[in-house]
N, C-alpha and C positions, 0 to 999 in steps of 0.2 A: 404525561410525564411518567417515565418508568419508576416503579416502586421496588423497593427491596423486599423480596419474598422470603429470604432466609439469610441469616448472617452466620457464617461458619468460622470455626477456629483454624489454627494453623495445621498444616500437614494433612489436608483432606486428600485421601488417596483415590486412585482410579477404582479401587475395589469398593470404596464407599459410594462413589458416583455410579458405578456400574459393576455390581458384584460378579466375581469370576465364575460363579456357578451358572451364570446365564450366558456364558461365552458361546454356546452352541447357537444362540440367536444373534445374528450379525447384520441382518437387514436393517437399514436406517428407519424403515417404516415400522419395524417391530421393536427396536431397542428402547424407545421412550418409556414403555410401560415398566421398565426395570430401573428407571432413574431413582437414585437414592432409596432403593428398595427396602433397606433395613431401617430407614427413618420412616416408619410406617405412616405417620400422620402427614408428613410432607409428600411422600409418594402418593398417598390417596388424594391429596389436594391437587397434585399435578395431573393425575389420571382423570379427576373430575373437572379438569380445565378451569380451576378456580382462579388462575392467574392469566392476565392478558399477555399476548405476545409482546416481547421486549422487556418483560419483567427481569429483575436483576438478582443474581446470586452474588453475595459479597463473601469473599474468602480472605483468610489471613495469608501468612507466608506459605510458600511451597504448595500452592493449590494444584491438584492433579498429579501429585507425586505417585510413584509406584510403577506399575507395568505400563507398557506402551500401547495398551488397547485403545484403538480409536473409537470404540463404542462408548467410552466415557464422554467423548465429545458429541458423537451423533445422537446420544440419548438426550442431551441438553438442547442440541440444535433442533431436535424433533418437537420441542415445545417452544421454539423460537425465543430462548432465554439468552441473556447476556451474563457474562462473568466479569466482575470487577474484583481484583484481588491484590493484596500487597505484593505478592510475587507469584509467578506461575512456573511450574516445572518445565524444563526445556522441551521434553517430548510432548506433553499436553499442549503446550503453546503451539508447536509445529502442527500437531494434529488439528488443533482448533483452526489455524490458518487454512490448512488444506481442505477442511470441511466447511469453512465459512461460519464457524461459531464466533460470535462477537465476544472478544475478550479485551480487557483493559488492565494494564499493570499500573497500579496506583499505590505506591509504597506507604502513603500516610492515611489511606482511606479509613474513615470512621463512619459507620452507618449502622442503623438498627432496622429491624423488620418494620415495614410501613413507611420508611423514609422515602421521600421523592428525590431521585438523582437526575441530574442533567449532565450528560457527557458531551464535552466540547472537544475541540481539536487538541487542547493542551491540558485540560483539567476535568476533574469530576466534581461537580458542584452539588453539595447536599443541600437542597432547597429547604429541607425541614429544619436544619440546624443553622443554615446561613454560612456554612464553612465550605471552602474550596480546597481541593487537593490536586497537586501536580501529578500528571501521569507520565509514564515512560513511553515515549513515542516509539512505535515500531518503524523499521525501515519502510520507505515508501512502497517498495515492491511487495513486501509481506502484507502491509496494510491494504494494498490494492487487491491482492488475492482474497483476503478475508472479506473486504467490502463487496467484492464481486459475487460472493456466495460460495467461495471455495476455489480450489485449483482447477477443477473440471469446468466450472462456469467461467472462470477467468480465461482459461485456454480457449474455450469455445468462442468467447466474445472476441478475443484477439484474432483468431482464425477467420471469423466472420468479417471483422473489420478489414482484413487483408483482401477479402473477396474471394 
């Protein structure tokens, strides 16, 4: 079951997730090393692969605000993380869908580091506290793109299905 590896406050910007000073590095294979670079302990734990794939970042309101840099999504996707936040900025959400970063909008989420979360089709269940929180469902087309691994993977699969 996925665990919460960090619980963040409101208004986490793309500059916090992927600092602008690293914008010269854009390859998805190279961006992960700079994830939350200025949160040195968390960055070091990520680079040491201290968290299993599917681990969860919990955010408050307006997660991913700021610039439109898609590296903020690719850096998290590189560690196969998921984001559950009370709200997600519009551009970060679209970049996440396009890149296949698993994101869930859950306005009431309450979780702490180490909590076990179960994400269902309608809710996020905090198995550590026994509480469930409704999620905002994405439109089926957007969810399909995200679940396929991103827009390129989704398009490739659709083209292959056509023969």
